[in-house]
C-alpha positions in Angstrom: -13.0 37.6 -18.6 -10.4 39.8 -18.0 -6.8 38.5 -18.5 -5.9 38.6 -14.8 -9.0 36.7 -14.3 -8.3 33.9 -17.1 -4.7 33.6 -15.6 -6.0 32.8 -12.3 -9.5 31.1 -12.7 -9.8 27.1 -13.5 -12.8 24.5 -13.8 -10.6 22.2 -11.7 -7.2 22.9 -9.6 -5.8 19.2 -8.4 -3.8 19.8 -5.5 -1.1 16.4 -5.7 1.1 15.5 -8.8 1.0 12.0 -8.1 -0.7 9.2 -9.4 -4.0 10.0 -8.5 -3.6 13.7 -9.0 -2.3 13.4 -12.6 -4.7 10.7 -13.8 -7.6 13.2 -12.9 -6.1 16.3 -14.1 -5.3 14.5 -17.3 -9.6 13.2 -17.5 -10.8 16.5 -16.6 -8.2 18.1 -19.1 -9.0 15.5 -22.0 -12.4 16.9 -21.5 -11.9 20.1 -22.1 -12.0 21.5 -18.9 -9.2 24.3 -17.7 -6.9 22.4 -15.3 -4.4 23.7 -12.7 -2.0 20.7 -11.1 -0.2 22.0 -8.0 2.9 20.3 -6.4 5.3 21.2 -3.9 7.8 19.0 -4.5 11.1 19.7 -6.8 10.5 15.9 -8.5 7.4 14.8 -10.2 6.2 11.6 -8.7 8.5 10.3 -6.7 6.3 7.5 -5.1 5.9 6.1 -8.7 9.5 6.3 -9.2 10.7 4.2 -6.3 7.9 1.7 -6.3 8.3 -1.8 -7.3 12.2 -1.6 -6.6 12.2 1.3 -9.6 9.8 -0.5 -11.9 6.5 0.5 -10.9 4.0 -2.2 -9.8 1.3 -0.3 -11.9 -1.9 -2.6 -11.6 -3.0 -6.0 -10.6 -4.6 -8.2 -13.1 -7.3 -9.2 -10.2 -7.9 -6.3 -8.3 -11.5 -6.6 -7.1 -13.2 -4.7 -4.3 -11.9 -7.6 -1.8 -8.2 -6.4 -2.0 -9.4 -3.3 -0.3 -9.7 -2.3 3.3 -11.9 0.3 4.5 -14.5 1.3 7.3 -16.7 1.3 4.4 -15.8 -1.6 2.3 -18.6 -0.8 -0.1 -17.7 2.1 -1.2 -14.8 1.4 -3.6 -17.1 -0.7 -5.7 -18.0 1.9 -7.9 -14.8 3.6 -9.1 -12.9 0.5 -9.6 -15.8 -1.0 -11.7 -16.0 1.9 -14.0 -12.0 1.8 -14.2 -10.3 -1.2 -14.0 -6.7 -3.1 -14.4 -7.5 -3.7 -18.5 -8.3 0.5 -19.0 -5.0 1.3 -17.5 -3.1 -1.4 -19.1 -4.8 -0.9 -22.7 -3.3 3.0 -21.7 0.3 1.4 -21.2 0.0 -0.9 -24.9 -0.9 2.7 -26.4 2.4 4.4 -25.0 3.8 0.7 -26.0 5.8 0.7 -22.3 6.9 -3.2 -21.8 5.9 -4.6 -18.9 5.4 -8.2 -17.3 3.5 -10.1 -14.9 5.9 -11.2 -12.1 4.1 -12.7 -9.4 -0.1 -13.0 -8.9 -1.5 -10.6 -11.5 0.9 -8.2 -10.4 2.1 -6.2 -13.4 5.4 -3.9 -13.6 7.5 -2.1 -16.3 10.1 -3.9 -17.9 12.7 -0.9 -17.6 12.1 1.7 -15.4 8.7 3.6 -13.6 9.7 6.5 -15.3 7.8 5.0 -18.4 4.5 5.6 -16.5 5.5 9.2 -15.4 6.1 9.9 -18.6 2.7 8.8 -19.7 1.0 10.5 -17.4 2.6 13.6 -17.9 2.0 13.4 -21.9 -1.8 12.7 -21.0 -1.7 15.6 -18.9 -0.4 17.5 -21.9 -3.0 16.2 -24.4 -5.5 17.5 -22.0 -3.6 21.3 -22.0 -3.1 20.9 -18.1 -1.3 23.8 -16.4 1.7 22.7 -14.0 3.0 25.0 -10.8 5.3 23.1 -9.3 7.2 23.6 -7.1 4.3 25.4 -5.4 3.0 24.9 -2.0 -0.4 25.5 -1.1 -0.9 28.0 2.1 -4.7 27.9 2.4 -7.9 26.8 0.7 -11.1 28.5 1.2 -14.8 28.3 -0.4 -15.8 31.3 -1.9 -19.5 32.2 -3.6 -18.5 30.8 -7.3 -15.9 28.6 -6.0 -12.8 28.1 -3.9 -10.0 30.3 -3.7 -6.3 28.7 -3.3 -3.6 30.6 -1.8 -0.3 29.7 -2.7 3.5 31.0 -2.7 3.1 32.0 -6.0 -0.3 33.9 -5.6 -3.9 33.4 -5.2 -5.6 31.0 -7.6 -9.5 30.2 -8.4 -11.3 27.2 -9.3 -15.0 26.1 -9.4 -13.9 22.8 -8.1 -10.5 21.3 -6.2 -9.5 17.8 -6.1 -7.0 17.1 -3.2 -4.9 14.0 -4.3 -1.9 14.5 -2.1 -1.8 11.5 -0.2 -1.3 9.8 3.0 1.7 10.2 5.6 4.1 7.1 4.0 7.6 8.1 3.5 7.9 11.5 4.3 11.7 11.6 3.2 10.1 12.0 -0.3 7.6 14.5 0.8 4.5 12.9 2.1 2.7 15.5 4.5 -0.8 15.4 6.3 -2.1 18.1 4.0 -5.1 16.3 3.0 -6.0 15.7 6.5 -5.6 18.9 7.4 -8.1 20.3 4.6 -10.7 17.8 5.8 -10.8 18.7 9.3 -11.2 22.6 8.1 -14.0 21.3 6.3 -14.9 19.4 9.5 -14.8 16.1 7.7 -14.6 12.8 9.7 -11.0 11.4 9.1 -10.4 7.6 10.1 -7.5 7.8 12.0 -4.3 7.2 9.9 -1.8 4.8 10.6 1.3 3.1 8.5 -0.1 -0.3 6.2 2.2 -2.5 3.9 4.8 -1.7 6.5 7.4 -4.1 8.5 6.4 -5.1 12.0 9.2 -4.8 15.0 9.5 -6.7 18.2 11.0 -6.1 21.4 14.9 -6.1 21.6 15.3 -8.5 24.3 12.5 -10.9 22.9 14.1 -10.6 19.5 17.7 -11.0 20.3 18.0 -14.7 19.7 16.4 -13.9 16.1 18.9 -11.5 15.3 21.3 -13.5 13.7 18.7 -15.0 11.1 18.5 -11.2 9.3 18.3 -11.6 5.7 16.8 -15.4 5.8 13.8 -15.4 3.3 11.2 -18.3 2.9 7.5 -18.2 1.5 5.2 -18.8 4.6 1.4 -18.7 5.7 0.6 -15.4 7.9 -2.5 -14.8 9.4 -4.1 -12.5 12.1 -4.7 -15.2 14.9 -8.3 -14.2 14.9 -11.2 -16.1 14.6 -13.3 -13.3 13.3 -12.3 -11.5 10.2 -9.2 -13.5 9.9 -6.9 -12.6 7.0 -4.4 -14.9 5.5 -1.3 -15.2 2.9 1.0 -16.9 1.5 3.6 -14.6 0.8 7.6 -14.6 1.3 8.6 -13.5 5.0 12.0 -12.1 5.7 13.7 -12.0 8.9 15.6 -8.2 10.1 17.4 -7.3 13.0 14.5 -5.4 14.0 12.0 -8.1 13.3 10.1 -9.4 10.2 9.1 -8.0 6.7 9.0 -9.0 3.2 5.6 -9.4 1.6 4.1 -11.8 3.7 4.5 -9.3 6.7 3.4 -6.2 4.9 0.3 -7.7 3.9 -0.5 -8.2 7.3 0.6 -5.3 8.7 -2.7 -3.9 7.2 -4.9 -5.8 9.1 -2.6 -6.4 12.4 -3.7 -4.2 15.6 -1.4 -3.4 18.4 -1.6 -5.8 21.2 -2.7 -8.9 18.4 -0.3 -12.0 18.3 0.0 -13.2 14.5 0.7 -16.6 13.4 3.5 -17.9 11.3 3.7 -21.6 9.5 7.2 -22.1 8.5 6.1 -24.9 6.5 3.0 -24.6 4.9 2.7 -27.5 2.8 3.8 -30.1 6.0 2.0 -31.3 9.1 5.3 -31.2 10.8 4.4 -33.1 14.1 2.6 -36.0 12.1 5.8 -36.2 9.7 8.3 -35.9 12.6 6.4 -39.0 14.8 6.4 -40.9 11.2 9.7 -40.2 10.9 10.8 -42.1 14.1 10.9 -45.3 12.5 12.4 -44.4 9.4 15.4 -42.2 9.8 18.3 -42.4 11.6 19.0 -38.2 11.3 19.5 -35.9 14.1 16.5 -33.1 14.1 19.1 -30.4 12.8 20.0 -32.7 9.9 16.3 -33.8 9.0 14.6 -30.4 9.3 17.2 -28.8 7.1 15.8 -30.7 4.3 12.8 -28.1 4.7 14.1 -25.2 6.0 17.3 -23.4 5.2 20.3 -25.0 7.9 20.9 -21.6 10.0 17.0 -20.9 10.2 16.6 -24.6 11.9 19.4 -24.0 14.1 18.1 -20.6 15.0 14.9 -21.9 15.5 15.7 -25.0 17.4 18.3 -22.7 20.0 15.2 -20.1 20.4 12.7 -22.6 21.0 14.5 -24.8 23.4 15.0 -28.2 21.5 18.9 -29.3 21.1 18.9 -30.4 17.5 21.8 -32.8 17.9 19.5 -35.2 19.2 18.3 -37.8 16.9 14.7 -37.8 16.0 14.3 -41.8 17.0 14.9 -40.7 20.4 12.7 -38.0 21.2 9.1 -38.3 22.5 6.2 -37.8 20.8 5.3 -35.0 23.4 8.7 -33.3 22.4 8.2 -34.0 18.7 4.3 -32.2 18.3 5.3 -29.2 20.7 8.0 -28.6 17.6 5.4 -29.0 15.0 3.4 -26.8 16.9 6.5 -23.9 17.3 6.9 -24.2 13.7 3.4 -24.7 11.9 1.6 -22.0 14.4 4.6 -19.9 15.4 2.7 -17.0 17.5 4.8 -13.8 17.9 3.6 -10.6 19.9 4.9 -7.5 17.6 5.6 -4.3 19.7 5.0 -1.9 16.7 6.1 -1.3 12.9 8.8 0.6 11.5 6.3 3.6 11.0 5.6 5.7 8.0 9.5 6.0 7.2 8.8 2.4 5.7 5.3 2.1 5.5 4.5 1.8 1.4 0.7 3.3 2.1 -1.4 5.0 5.0 -4.2 3.0 6.0 -7.1 5.3 6.9 -7.8 8.9 5.7 -10.7 10.8 4.7 -13.8 8.5 5.4 -15.8 7.4 2.7 -19.1 8.2 4.4 -18.7 11.7 3.5 -17.8 11.2 -0.3 -20.2 10.6 -3.3 -19.0 7.0 -4.2 -19.9 7.8 -7.7 -17.0 10.9 -8.1 -15.7 11.6 -4.8 -17.0 14.3 -4.3 -17.7 15.8 -0.5 -21.5 15.6 -0.1 -21.6 18.7 2.0 -19.3 21.0 0.3 -19.9 20.7 -3.8 -16.7 21.0 -5.7 -14.2 19.5 -3.1 -12.6 16.3 -4.1 -10.4 13.7 -2.1 -8.9 10.6 -4.3 -6.4 8.3 -4.2 -4.2 7.7 -0.9 -5.9 10.7 0.8 -9.4 8.7 1.3 -10.0 5.5 3.5 -9.6 3.1 0.9 -6.0 0.8 1.3 -5.0 -2.1 -1.2 -3.2 -5.0 -0.6 0.5 -5.5 -1.3 0.8 -5.7 -5.2 -0.5 -3.1 -7.4 -3.7 -2.6 -6.0 -3.2 1.1 -4.6 -2.1 2.1 -7.9 -5.3 0.5 -9.5 -7.2 2.6 -6.7 -5.6 5.8 -7.5 -6.0 5.7 -11.4 -9.8 5.0 -10.7 -10.6 7.4 -8.3 -8.8 9.5 -10.1 -11.0 8.7 -12.9 -14.3 8.7 -11.7 -13.4 12.7 -10.3 -11.8 13.8 -12.9 -14.9 12.4 -15.4 -17.2 14.3 -13.4 -16.0 17.9 -13.1 -18.3 20.7 -14.7 
């Protein structure tokens, strides 16, 4: 092979140097494959850097296929079973990265997400991965012996190509539709992308009574109000000027469909109607003071006003019918979002390359040998709490381990 061909011919080119892309490149490189990693960004792995409030919720101890959404829910089982949270945790421990469990199996760095970025970069270095960054891919075409990748730094040839450019979430840090454009160029089906793990918004006039509650947070049960395929989460809810956010809403947003009601139980441990009726004979308190024992006073006042109740009324003087109605409003508060904060606030993209186009063993396109899609580019979306990173590690490792 002449020197010019050696410079441009690789066993694998990975497009996208995020979580999935670096894991894939490192895995293949450490198996002796000649790997080139390309990314258009100037800063490495910006999405890892900002995740988890800068501390990177890098996996979840309890990650299982049940924590993922897809048109083809069985697809993720193979990769997740072969690269588990314990596998990634072993890597973290090997690099002596301090971490802690925050909530429900969610693991975070003690110090900084930079620790995870440095670890992945070191793993790529161990595999002698070559880098081109910043470098933009202008076209990807199938050739007789592999693929030709035209970049703004010249032509690159590779036997295999992995597309790991993610979804559309958070465009200000470089998200694009590259993976979906490439899929369509190769005539692959794409499940319509939409924002997920995202705050929900409401019609301005209907939300006006709740604007003063902005900043209030509390633990709730939240569900989609559907009997079939019902999703329920107990997490913190946050009131905002435009609607609702916090982990509870981010979780339910992945399940919510336009035009669908969501239901919030503001007092998940209490049957409020029964409690209020029982309290008629035991308390002299008014409604506001009584409810302030369970909920923040500012929230009580705002909710009573919004739902048409006089907080100054003594519970003992209220009809059971009114108390049952109030109980229904706070235990089963139904709201109709008019949309979401969109990709600018979405943590991930739901939808993506249809998994039925891919091998569940190695993420390769069935009809285009040598072409792979991994990570967020694929129609596999995790819950909030480290699950999407676990999919990045698992899908990246599955592809990287199969490169010939």
